[in-house]
N, C-alpha and C positions, 0 to 999 in steps of 0.2 A: 663718405661712408666710413671707411676705416679711419680716416683722419679725425673723426668726431672726438673720440676720447681714448685713443689707443696710446698706451705708454710703452715705449721701447726702452728698456733699461739694460745697460751693459755694466756688469760688475767686474772689476779687475783687481786681482791680488795674485801675487806669485804662487801662493800655496793653494788657492781656491779660485782660480780664474775661470769665469764663465760668462757666456752671453745669455741674457734673460729677456724674454718678451712677456710682458704682463698685459692681459686683455682687460682694458677698462671700458670697452665698448659695451653697450647694452645687448649685444648679440654674440653668438659664437663666431670665432674666426678660425681659419684653417692655416696650418703651418707646414712648410716643406723646408728641409735643410739640404742644401745642394753644394757640392757634389756629394752623393751618397758614397759610402765606402762598402766594398764587398763584405757581405755577411755582417754589415753594420746595423745598428738599431737607430738610425737617424729618422727624423720625422718625415713622414710622407702623408700629406693630406690629413694631418693630425688635428682633430677638433679641440679648440681651447674655449671653454665656456666663459661667459662674462665673469670677470673676477679671477679667472684661472691664469696659469703661468706655464711657459715653456722655457727650459734652460738646457744648455749644453756647454760642456767645457770648450774653451777656445781650442781650435784644432786646425791642422793644416788641411788644405784642400788636396787636390790631386796634382800630379806632375803637369798634366795638361792645363788644369785650372787651379792655380795655387791658392786662390781666395775661396771663401765660403760665403754663401748667401742664404739667409733665413728669409724665405718668401712668405708673405702674409696676404691672405685674401678673405673676403667676407663670405665667399661661396665655396662649397665643396668642389674640388677639381677646378677651382677658379683660375689657377695659373695656366691650365690647359684649355680652358673654355673662353679665354679673352675677358674674364671678369676683372674687377679692380685688383690691383696688386701693388704692394709696397715691399721693397727689398731692404733688409738690414744686412749689409755685406761687411765682411771684415777679412783682413789678411794679416798674418803674423809676419813681421819684418824678417826677411831671410838672414840679415846681417846682425840683428839684435832682437832676440825673441822676447825681450821685455817690452817691445813696442808693438802695438796692434793698431793698424789703420782701419778706420771704419767709414761707412757711407750709408746714408739713409736716402733711398730714391723711390719716387712714385713712378711706377712703370705704366700702369693704366688706372683710369678712374679719376675721381675728383682729387684736387690737390690737398695735401695735408692741411688740416685746420689748426688754428692757434692752440686748441686743446691737446694736440699731439705733441708729446714731449720725448726728447732723447735725453735720458738722465745718465750721468756718469758719477761713479763713486770710485775714488782711487784709495786703495788701502795699502799702507806701507807695512809689510809684515815684520820689518825690523824696528818699527816704532814701538815704544813702550806705552802701555795704557796710563 
């Protein structure tokens, strides 16, 4: 389902670093960014229409859960109802914040299809055009 044509893109640059999920599925997907932060504006069951995009700056998780997971489902409340779920997780290296560790995992549902891509773009802000 989600594995059909979903693109998960992670853009990294020191000055404008962010995680980006682009929905190339022919249907709406739903996004959660976990852990939430108090009084934060992180995604919770946020619908992303076909062709839409969700992005957030790379961020630290909590003391208890230092990593961040962007959870993706094809159903509203899908992560709570046992529907399909793919997690794009990342963690900023505590010893070197220029390093970000990422993981793309199928939690439930059908396995990712060949059309699902994890794309990386590395931008060196010190490089001259």
